[in-house]
C-alpha positions as CSV (number, residue, x, y, z in Angstrom):
1,M,16.6,-17.6,0.2
2,K,14.8,-16.8,-3.3
3,R,14.9,-14.0,-4.7
4,I,11.6,-12.2,-4.6
5,M,10.6,-8.9,-6.6
6,L,7.7,-6.7,-4.9
7,V,5.2,-4.7,-7.7
8,G,2.3,-2.7,-6.7
9,T,1.1,0.7,-6.6
10,I,2.8,3.5,-5.5
11,G,1.9,3.1,-0.9
12,C,0.9,-0.2,-1.3
13,G,3.6,-1.4,1.1
14,K,5.8,-2.8,-0.2
15,T,9.0,-0.9,0.8
16,T,7.6,-2.3,4.6
17,L,6.8,-5.6,3.6
18,C,11.0,-5.4,2.3
19,Q,12.3,-3.9,5.3
20,A,9.9,-6.5,7.3
21,I,11.2,-9.4,5.8
22,N,14.5,-8.1,5.6
23,G,14.5,-7.5,9.6
24,M,15.0,-4.2,9.2
25,A,13.4,-0.9,11.1
26,I,10.0,-0.3,9.7
27,R,10.2,3.6,8.3
28,Y,8.6,5.3,5.4
29,K,10.8,5.5,2.4
30,K,9.6,7.0,-0.7
31,T,11.3,4.4,-3.5
32,Q,12.9,6.1,-6.4
33,A,14.3,3.2,-8.1
34,L,14.8,-0.8,-8.6
35,E,16.7,-1.1,-4.6
36,V,17.9,-4.4,-4.1
37,V,18.1,-5.6,-0.3
38,N,19.2,-8.8,0.2
39,Q,17.5,-11.0,-2.1
40,T,14.4,-8.8,-2.3
41,I,13.9,-6.4,-5.0
42,D,11.7,-3.3,-3.9
43,T,10.4,-1.3,-7.1
44,P,8.7,1.9,-7.1
45,G,4.9,2.4,-7.4
46,E,5.9,4.3,-10.6
47,Y,7.0,1.5,-12.7
48,F,3.3,-0.7,-12.1
49,E,1.1,2.6,-12.6
50,H,2.9,3.7,-15.6
51,R,2.5,1.0,-18.0
52,S,5.3,2.4,-20.5
53,F,7.8,1.0,-17.4
54,L,5.9,-2.0,-17.3
55,R,8.9,-3.7,-19.7
56,S,11.4,-2.9,-17.2
57,L,9.2,-4.8,-14.3
58,M,8.8,-8.0,-16.8
59,V,13.0,-7.6,-18.0
60,T,14.2,-7.4,-14.1
61,S,11.7,-10.1,-12.8
62,V,14.1,-12.5,-15.0
63,E,17.0,-12.1,-12.4
64,T,14.1,-13.0,-9.6
65,D,12.6,-16.6,-8.5
66,L,8.9,-15.2,-7.8
67,V,7.2,-11.5,-8.7
68,L,4.9,-10.8,-5.8
69,F,1.8,-8.6,-6.4
70,L,0.9,-6.6,-3.5
71,Q,-2.6,-4.7,-3.2
72,D,-3.9,-2.2,-0.5
73,A,-7.3,-3.5,0.6
74,S,-8.2,-0.1,0.9
75,M,-7.5,1.3,-2.2
76,P,-10.8,2.3,-4.6
77,R,-9.7,1.3,-7.6
78,Y,-7.4,-2.2,-8.6
79,M,-5.2,-2.1,-10.6
80,Y,-4.1,-5.5,-12.1
81,S,-5.4,-6.6,-15.6
82,P,-6.4,-9.7,-16.1
83,G,-3.5,-12.0,-17.3
84,M,-1.2,-9.6,-16.2
85,A,0.7,-12.3,-14.1
86,T,1.4,-14.5,-17.6
87,A,3.5,-11.2,-18.8
88,F,6.2,-12.5,-16.2
89,P,8.8,-15.3,-17.2
90,V,8.4,-16.5,-13.8
91,P,5.9,-17.4,-10.8
92,V,3.7,-14.8,-9.6
93,A,2.0,-14.7,-6.4
94,G,-0.4,-12.0,-4.6
95,D,-1.2,-10.4,-1.5
96,I,-3.8,-8.3,-0.5
97,G,-3.0,-6.5,2.8
98,L,-5.0,-3.5,4.6
99,R,-2.6,-0.7,5.2
100,D,-2.4,0.9,8.6
101,H,-3.9,4.6,8.2
102,A,-1.5,5.9,10.8
103,G,1.1,6.4,7.6
104,H,-1.5,8.6,5.7
105,R,0.0,11.3,8.1
106,H,2.8,11.1,6.4
107,G,1.6,10.5,2.6
108,E,1.7,7.2,1.9
109,C,-1.5,6.9,1.0
110,G,-1.1,7.6,-2.7
111,G,-5.0,8.3,-4.0
112,H,-6.3,9.2,-0.6
């Protein structure tokens, strides 16, 4: 299995996708630091939203086969800058999903 790194804003579904990919029970969990689950690297949304941490994501991506950018379609803002994928030394793919707003009651939806 290829090693992938999940990147995106706070609350866009990175941890949920990581749990689903790895056959884990889906439960809300705030990611505080880089977490490796089998071949999946779950990253904190702060690493993406605060540009001073972006270099950490690029360095970590060297150890992966694919970076997956996640975007919550219900978010009012688009955080990826043009050409951002070219900053990573490995292939980059994107996933646009629509959050299940039931999670909103748990405080998952940053910015809502």
